[in-house]
C-alpha angles and dihedrals in degrees: 000000000000121000118247113256100231094177091058091048092049091048092051091048091049092049091050090049093048091048091051092049091050091051089051092050091049092050089048092052091048093051091048091048091047094049091049094049101039099068090050097048104036121052113238117245090240092064096046114117091226094080 
């Protein structure tokens, strides 16, 4: 029976972890950019003349 290749498994696990962290960072940046842009582009409901 062949031995398990622990280095390969560890590498795959690390790559998956790194990918997940990158996706989280990207989502964070998108949310931050969206929150910075939204108040400038869309008028807030408080300043609408309907109220």
